[in-house]
N, C-alpha and C positions, 0 to 999 in steps of 0.2 A: 832337423827343423830348428837347430839353435839360432840360425840367421833370421828366420821368420819370427820366432819367439821375441826377438828384440823389438819387433814392430807392434807388439801387444801393448795395449793401454788398458787401464782399469775401466771396467764397463758397469754402469748403473743398470738397474732393472729396465729403465725406459730405453737405454741404448741397446740392450740385448734384444728387446722386443722390436726395435727399428732394424737391427741387423737381420732379424728373421724375415722381415717384410722385404728388405733389400735383396736377401738371398732368393726370395720368391720371384722377385721382379727379374733378377739375373737369370733364373732358370726359364722364365717367360720368354726371354730372348734366346738363350742358349739352345734350349731343347727342340723348338720348332725348327730353327735354322739348321742344326747339326743333323736333324732327322731327315730333312729333304736332301742334304748333302750326301748323307749315307744312302738313302733309297734311290736318289738320282744317279749316283755313281754306279751302284749295282745294275740298275736298269740300263744305263748308257753302256756299260761294259758288256752286258748281255746282248744287247741289240747290235752293237758294233761287231762283235764276234760272229753273231748270227747273220748279220748283214753281208759281212765278208765271205763267209762260207757259202751263202746262197746267192751272192751277187745281188742282193736286194737293196736297192737305193732308198726304198721307203724306210727299212730299219735303220740304215746308216744315217738318214736324215733325222729320224727320230732320236737316235743315239746323240747326235750332235745338238739338237734342240734341247734335249733334257738336261745335259751337263751345263749348257749355257744359262738355262733358266734357273736351276737350283743353285749354282755357285754365284749368281748375280754379278758381283764384281770383287776384286781383291780387297778393297776397303771394307766392304761389308763382311767379308770372310775374317779379317782381322779383328773387327769390332765385336761381331756376334760369335765367332767361333774360337778366338784366342783371348781377347780382353775380358770376356765374360768368365772364362774359366780362371783367369788370373784373379779376378775379383772374388770369385767363389772360394779360392784357396785362402785369400786374406781373410774373408768372413769366417771360415771354418777355423782358421788359426785363432781368431778372437774368441769364438764361441767355445772352443774346446781346449783352451789354454789350461795347462797343468792337469789335464784329464787323462793323461797317458793314452791318448787316442791315436791309432795309426791311420785314421781315415784322411788326414792331411797328406800323408805320405803317398797314398794311392791317388789322391787328386792331383798331386805334383806330377807323378808319372803319367796320369792321364793327360795332363797338359802338354808333356813332351811328346807323347805319341800322337795325340790329336793334332798338334801343330805340325809335326812331320807329315801326317796323313793329309792335312789340308794342303800343304805345299805341293805334295805329289798329285793330289786331285787337281789343283789348279794348273799344274804342269800338264796333267792329262788332257784338260779342257783346251789349252792353248796349242799343244802338240797335235791334237786332234784336228784342230782348225788348219794347221799347216799340212797335215796328212791329206785332208780333204782338197786343199789348195793344189797339192802335187798331184792328186788323182784326177783333178779337173783339167790339167794340162798334160796328162800322160800321153795324149795323142798329138801332142805339139809336133808339127812337121818341120823338120830341119835335116839337112844333108850332113850336118856335123855330128858324127857318132859320139864324140866325147861329151857334147851337150846332152845327148839322149842318155848316155851312161850317167852323167852327174845328175840329172833330173830323176832317174830311176834310184840312184843311190840316196838322194834326198827323201824321195817318197818311201823307200823302205825303212831308212833310219827314223823318219818321223813316225811311221806306223809302229815300229818296234818301241820307240820311246813312249809313244802314247799308251800302248798296252802295258808296258812295264810300270809307267807312272801311275796308271789307273788301278792296276791290281795290287801294287805295293801300297799305294795310297789307301786302298780299300782295307788292306790288312792292317796297317798302322791305325786307321781310324777305328776299325772294329776293336782292336786291343785297347785303344785309348778309351773308348766308350765303355768297355767291360770294366776297365779300372775305375772309370768315373762311377759307374753304377755301384761297384763294390765299395768306393769311398763314401758314397752317399748312404749305402746300406749300413755301413759300419757305424755310422752316426747314431743308429738306433740301438746299438749294442755296446755302449761305453764300457771299456775295460774287459768285456767278456771275451773278445777275439784278439786281444793284444798279443797273446802267446802262440797263435796259429800262423803257419807259414803261408805264403802267397798262393800256392796252389790250393791248398785246403780251403782258403777264403773264396778264391775265384770260382772253384767248382763246387761250392757249397750251395745247397738248395735255396738258402735265403738270397743269395746273389743271383743265381741262374733264374730263379722264379720272378726276378724283377728285370733281368737283362733280356730275356725272351719277349715280354710285352714291349720293352723299349724298341726292339727291332721291328715288331709287328706294327707298333704305333708309327714308326718311321716309314714304313712301306705304305700304311693307310694315308698318311699325311702327304707323302709324295704323290700318291694317286690323286688326292684332292687338289694338290697344287697343280698338277698337270691339267686337270679340268679348268681350274681358276685361271691359269695363265694362258691357255690356248683359247678359251671361249668366253672369258669375262674381262680380264684385266685390260683397261684402256680400249674396250670394245672387242677384245679378242684379236688373235693374229689374222690379218687379212689376206685374202687370196690363197687360201689353202685349197689344195686339190680335194675333191670330195672323198676319194679312197683314202687319202691320208687323214682327212678330218674324222672319217668314220673309225679309222684304226686307232687314233689318239683317244677319241671318245670311248670306244670300247675298252682299251687298255686302262685308261684311267678309272673308268667305273669298276672293272674287275679287280683291279688292285685295291681299290678303296673298300669294295664290298667284301671280298674274301678275307682280307686282314682284319677289318673292323668287326666282322662276325664273331671271330674267335677272341677278340680282345677283352670282352667281359669276363670270359672264363679265367684269364690270367689275372685280371684285376681282382677278382674274388679270391683266387689262390694266394695272391701276394698279401691280402688282408690276413689271412691265417698264419702267415709267416712273421707278422709283426709281433713284437713283445707285448704283453698284456698292458703294460703302462703306457703304451703308445696309442691304443685305442681310445677314442672318445666319441661322443655324439657328433662333434664337428666334423671328425674324419668320415664317419658314415654319411653325413648330410652331403658333402662335397662329392663323395664317391657315387652317391645316389644320383646326384645331379648330372654327373658325367655319364653315367649309364643311360639316364633318360635322353641326354643329348644324342648319344649313339643310336638309340632306337629311333629318334627323329631323323637322324641321318639315314638310316636304313630306308625310311619312307621316300626320302628325296632320291636316293639311288635307285629304287625300284621304279619310280616314275621316269627317271632319265633312262634306264634300262629298257623299260616297256615302250617308251615313245621314241627311243633313238634320239634324244634330244639332250642338249647341254644347257638347258634353260636354268637349271637349279645348281649349276657349278659354284656359284658364290655361296649359296646355302650350305652346301657340302663342305666347302672349304672352311666357312666360319663354325660349323658344327664340330668338325674335327679339331680345329684349333681351340675352341672353347672347351672340348673334352680334355685336351692336353692340359690346359690351364687349371680346370677343376681338380684333376689328378695330382698336379703339382702342389695346388693348395692343400689338398688332403694330405699329401706326403709330407709337406713342410709342417703342417699342424700336428701330424703324428710324431715327427721328429722332436718338435718342441715339447710335446707331452712326455716323450721318453727321456728328455734331458732336464727335467724340472730340477732334479738334485744338482746338476752341473750349473744350472741357471742360478740357483740359490747360493752355491759356492762362489761363482763370479760376482754376485751382489755383495756377499760378505767380504770378499777381497776388496771391492770397490770401497766399502765403508771403512775398511782398515786403512787403505791407502789415502782415502780422503782425510781420515784422522790424523794420519802422519803429516799430510800436507798443511793441514790447518793448525796443528800443534805449534808450530813456530809462529804462527800469526796471532796467537792468543795474547792479550796484553800481560806483561809480566807483573806479577803481584810484588809491590814494594812493602817491605816490612819496616815500619818506623821503629820497632823493637830492636831488630838487627842493626839498623843504623845507629841507634843510641848505644848499644853495646859495643859496636866496633869503632865509633868515632867520639861520640859525646861523652861516654862514660870515663874516657881518659882524663877529662878535666871536671866533669860534673857528676854529683850524686843528688838523690832527691832530698836526703835528710841532714847531709853533713858537708862541710867544706872539703874540696879536693884541691884543685888549683883555682877553679872558679867558684862562685857562690853556690850554695844548695838551691835546687829548684824551688823548694817550698818557700824560699825567701824571695826569689825573683819573679816566679811566674804569676802570683796573684795580681800583679799590676796589668796583665794582659787581659784579665777578665774573660778567659776562655775565647779570646779572639785569635782564631788560628791564623787568619790572613796577616794580622799584625806581627805575630811571632814569626811567620814565615819570612816576612820582609826583613826582620832583624837577623834571622840566621843567614839569609843570603847576603846581607851586607852589615855585619856586626859593627856596633859603635860602643864607645866607652860609657857605661851607664852606672857602674858600681865602684865608686872610690874604694881604694884598698885592694882591689883585685886587678891583675894584669889585663889588658885589653884582650878581647876574644879574637883569635884568628879566624879568617873565613875558612870554614870547613870544606868549601868546593862542591857543595851539594847542588844537584839540579832542583829546579822548582818543585817537581813531583816528589822527590826524595825529601826536600825541606818540609813540604806539607805533611808527608807521612809521618816523619819524626816529630813535627810540631804537635800533630794531633795525638801521637802516642804519649808524649811527655805531659801535655795538658791533662790527658785522662788519668795518667798514673799519679800526678802529684796530688790528685784529690784524695788518695789513700792516706796522705800525711797531714791532712788538714785537721 
């Protein structure tokens, strides 16, 4: 990380606090987006495979609709899936500079795997669209056998590419998110894990107990996003067949309900794995808010399930999203608590660096005594003749008028017959004033 270390700048306590808030905002963007991409890819692959095996067009349509909804578009994927991770890495480099923390290494590798995973998942999306296109024209009537064979080859190739891209994309994304969770987890244990190998860290209970609820949250939020996208966003998708609408509603409710029910258990387990110095009343407060939101979501899910209605799809979406936000706030608060020593060291480094920067800007102290000894004493003494007259003889006429003496030093004239004219010593005004003040003060000792 030597290259990234060169980007580090000294941080004041205020800047450190600001970076924690920015990190929180970045996670607000990254976690929900990557959650629905992960959950949506899993669902899309599952129903695509099941739809092809059972020749079920309803499953195939759901697979296509899901992957198009969760990936949104490529620009959003770059901004929310890639740029947010890059920003997180830069923030962690700043926050944990000189801490010998390997968290940044894990986040960097997470960036590599997540980026590859997203590229493959978007390939899965667009190759699936081509596959569906070729499926729709497989009964194209023509007497040219070569055209039929070519269409069949395209159909087969696009299907294979679709499955390979989707499965490999899922694998890379899962590994990338595992590394991401490990990197964030390590930020709670500064220096304690620096000597552990990657497998020990990835399969440690501290990481696993945070990665499992991450996956569960992704599935819950994906279910909520399905309900929101199909039945609320811009008035819902129009002209859906009733059987398809019922299937989507049931699938979305089941996914959200089953995954969110077990989520509180893992949230509580995660708290027990945090170091003691990470726990605070603020952490408990935000986690409590998150749990209360989940219980509110259970109410909406029950009403939707009982009435076979999607009326509360927006409420469920917002409840799960706000739950994710509160857990992120609690997590970042705990990380800040666990790294107070690191924050203190960064603040000390800032003070040291600022002292170095401002040292050269301090006004230089001009010593009148040094100027006298180095320049004036060659020709003058206070009580006896050297080359010029003694100061006790010439200075009384200035009557302690510093400015008058400064004018003479800067532009000497012949005032004392019997002595050679005084050469211009070449002093600057502030130097002349310093030496004038000094000799007027010292000459009083000889009165």
